[in-house]
Each structure stands twice: as C-alpha cells, then as structure tokens.
N, C-alpha and C positions, 0 to 999 in steps of 0.2 A: 963689416959687422963689429969690428973691434973699436970703431970710432965712438967717442963719447961726446961728440959735439951736439949741442941742442939746436934744433932748427926752429925757426919762427913758424907759428901756425899759418897755414895757407900758402905761404910763398915757397916753402921747401928749402929756402936758403939758410945757411948756418948763421947763428947770432953773431959769431965773430966776424963774419964778412959784412954785416950790416950794422953800423954803429947806432943808428936810430932804433933798430929792433932790439939791440942790446940794452940801450938806455930804457926803453919801454919795459923790457923784461926785468931789469933791476928795479925800476920804479914799482912794478907790480909786486915784486918780492918784498920791497920795503913796506908797501901798503899792507900786504898780508901780515908781515911781522907786527906792525903797529895795531892792526885789527886784533891780532892775538893778544897783544899787551893790553888793549882796551878791555877785552873780554876777561882777562885775568884780573885786572884792577876792579872791574865790576863784581866779579865773584868774590874777591877779597873784601870789598866793601860790604857785601851782603853777609859774609861771615862775621865781620866785626860788629855789624848791627845786631846780628843774632846773638853773638857772645855778650854784648853789652846788655841785652835784654834777658839773659839767662841769670836769674837770681842765685841759683845754686853755684854757678861758676864764679860769680862776683863774691859770694861768701867765702868760697875756697881761696880766691885770690887775696881777699882781705886777711884771711887766716895765715897764709904762708908768705904773702908779700910778693913773691915772684915764682915763676915756673922753676927756676934754678933751685930756690929754697925748698920747693915742694919735692923736687927730684932728690935733693940731698936728704930730706926727711924720709922719703920712701926707701932710699938706699940704706940709711941707718936702721930703719925698721926691718928691712930684709936681713941685715947682718944679725940683728938681735933675734929674729925668728929662727935663723939658722943655728945660733948658739943654744937657744931654748930647745930646739928639736934634738940637738946632740945630747943635751942633758937628759931630756926625756928618754931617749934611747938607752942612755947609760943606766938609768935607774928603772927601766921597764922590766928588767928581770926580777927585781925585788917585789914580792907579792904585797908587801906593806905599802909600797910607794906607788903602785899602779893606780891609774885613774879608775874610778868606779862611781856609779850613780849613788848619791846619798839618799837614804830612805827618808821619806817625808815624815816629819814629826807632827803628830796630832796634839793639839793643845790640851 
C-alpha cells in the first residue's frame, strides 16, 4: 500500500516496467498540458477582444496611459484622503468648523 507506482490501465503492470506504456503516459500528459494552454489562450483572446470593445476602459487607459500610472494615481489619492480625514478629525471638535448643511437661499 506504500507504493506510489502508477500502473497502466488494463494490464496491471507498472509504468516503470513497460517503456512503451511510460511513453504513452507521458505523451498523454503533454497533450493534456497543451490542451490546457490552448484553452487558456482562447480565454485570454476573448478577454482582450472584450476589453478592446469596452469604451469606458479605453477612455480610462487613454487618461492614465498605463495600469501602473493608474495605480500610482490611486495610491496618491489614498494618501491625500488619509491626510484630509486626519485634518477633519482634528477640527471636528470645533463647532464653527464642523460640516453642516447650508440652508438654501431663496432669491
């Protein structure tokens, strides 16, 4: 039960003992791997076509130039938001500086 030797289907003989069975097994593994690669390429091509047809995505890419530039911009905005949040908390205790709704002015 401790043996990890794979046996060929039908014959019951270990793959290591039959070079032809081992070659066929390796060939099947290679074919399975290539089939997986083909499916992955097909899926990626579909995603590229979908992305190229997405006008909002293309507008965003034109605006930022690259995903890296967009991420850097997002990081800078996160830092700025954190600083603004700290400032707001600092001045929140002052009743004159708190946020409040402005009354609408009638003409």
